[in-house]
C-alpha positions in Angstrom: 4.8 165.9 -36.9 7.1 164.6 -34.2 6.3 167.6 -32.0 2.6 166.8 -32.0 3.3 163.1 -31.2 5.4 164.1 -28.3 2.7 166.5 -27.0 0.1 163.8 -27.2 2.4 161.3 -25.5 3.2 163.8 -22.7 -0.5 164.5 -22.2 -1.3 160.8 -22.1 1.5 160.2 -19.5 0.2 163.1 -17.4 -3.4 161.9 -17.5 -2.3 158.3 -16.7 -0.2 159.6 -13.7 -3.2 161.6 -12.4 -5.5 158.5 -12.5 -2.8 156.5 -10.7 -2.5 159.2 -8.1 -6.2 159.3 -7.5 -6.3 155.5 -7.2 -3.4 155.6 -4.7 -5.1 158.2 -2.6 -8.3 156.1 -2.5 -6.3 153.1 -1.5 -4.7 155.0 1.3 -8.1 156.1 2.6 -9.3 152.5 2.5 -6.2 151.4 4.3 -7.0 153.9 7.1 -10.4 152.4 7.5 -9.0 148.9 7.5 -6.6 149.9 10.3 -9.4 151.4 12.3 -11.5 148.2 11.9 -8.6 146.1 13.0 -8.2 148.2 16.1 -11.9 147.8 16.9 -11.6 144.0 16.4 -8.6 143.9 18.8 -10.5 145.8 21.4 -13.6 143.5 21.1 -11.3 140.5 21.3 -9.6 141.9 24.5 -13.1 142.5 26.0 -14.3 139.0 25.2 -11.2 137.4 26.7 -11.3 139.4 29.8 -15.1 139.1 30.3 -15.4 135.4 29.6 -12.0 133.8 30.3 -10.3 136.4 32.6 -7.1 136.0 30.6 -4.1 138.2 31.3 -3.2 140.7 28.6 0.0 138.9 27.5 -2.0 135.7 26.9 -4.6 137.6 25.0 -2.1 139.2 22.7 -0.3 135.9 22.2 -3.5 134.3 20.9 -4.7 137.2 18.8 -4.1 137.2 15.0 -4.8 140.1 12.6 -3.0 140.6 9.3 -3.2 144.4 9.4 -1.8 144.7 12.9 0.9 142.1 12.2 1.9 143.8 9.0 2.3 147.3 10.6 4.3 145.8 13.5 1.9 146.8 16.3 1.2 143.2 17.5 4.8 142.2 17.4 5.8 145.2 19.5 3.0 144.5 22.0 4.1 140.9 22.4 7.7 141.9 22.9 7.4 145.2 24.9 3.9 145.2 26.3 1.0 147.4 25.4 1.9 150.3 27.7 5.4 150.8 26.1 4.0 150.3 22.6 1.3 152.9 23.3 4.1 155.5 23.7 5.0 155.1 20.0 1.5 154.4 18.7 1.8 156.9 15.8 4.7 154.9 14.4 2.4 152.0 13.7 -0.8 153.5 12.4 -1.7 156.1 9.7 -5.4 156.3 10.5 -7.5 159.1 11.9 -5.7 161.1 14.5 -8.7 161.3 16.8 -9.1 157.5 16.6 -5.5 157.1 17.5 -5.9 159.3 20.5 -8.8 157.2 21.7 -6.8 154.0 21.1 -3.7 155.4 22.8 -5.7 156.3 25.9 -7.1 152.8 25.9 -3.6 151.2 25.6 -2.3 153.3 28.5 -5.3 152.5 30.7 -5.9 148.8 30.0 -4.6 146.3 32.6 -4.9 148.7 35.6 -8.2 147.7 37.0 -10.6 144.9 38.0 -12.4 142.7 35.5 -15.6 144.9 35.5 -13.6 148.1 35.0 -11.6 146.6 32.2 -14.8 145.4 30.4 -16.3 148.8 30.8 -13.2 150.4 29.4 -13.3 148.1 26.4 -17.0 148.7 25.8 -16.6 152.5 26.0 -13.5 152.5 23.7 -15.2 150.2 21.2 -18.2 152.5 21.1 -16.1 155.6 20.5 -14.1 153.9 17.8 -17.3 152.6 16.0 -18.4 156.3 15.8 -15.1 157.3 14.3 -15.2 154.5 11.8 -18.7 155.5 10.7 -17.5 159.0 10.2 -14.5 157.8 8.3 -16.7 155.7 6.0 -18.9 158.7 5.3 -15.9 160.8 4.5 -14.5 158.0 2.3 -17.4 158.0 -0.1 -17.1 161.7 -0.7 -13.3 161.7 -0.8 -13.1 158.9 -3.2 -15.3 160.8 -5.7 -13.0 163.8 -5.3 -9.8 161.7 -5.7 -11.3 160.2 -8.9 -12.0 163.6 -10.5 -9.7 166.3 -9.2 -6.3 164.9 -10.3 -7.5 164.1 -13.9 -9.1 167.6 -14.1 -6.0 169.2 -12.8 -3.9 167.2 -15.3 -6.3 168.3 -18.2 -6.0 171.9 -17.2 -2.2 171.7 -17.2 -2.3 170.0 -20.7 -4.6 172.8 -22.0 -2.3 175.5 -20.6 0.9 173.9 -22.0 -0.5 172.9 -25.4 
């Protein structure tokens, strides 16, 4: 009798862990999209401040607030070291799509080197490219979240069936 109870308890623990794993993977995917949206918001903020107020980059970063970019340390590093030095270690701050990070890294290395119109065009181009990547990430998110909800529990059930 105790053997059966232990098997059921083990199966329940395995199933619960698989559901938590799926939920964690979904949360990670959502976090990647949130990071991408924060990057897009930053670029739009930079564009607006350059276009309308002709502010220098350090002043723009000093006045910008975003909880995601504060939490991952990117804004703190940009304020202390500047955007060009921070761009060299951009992978340390973000866990989002690698292609999006490449686009953003190019933006960070290029911003601040031209005239107002050139900077506004760079911001617009980069924002457009990132919006496309975010749209793809959102499409992928819906299909991946379905997989993450079903695959881990099905795998756990198959292990339970094999072991029982």
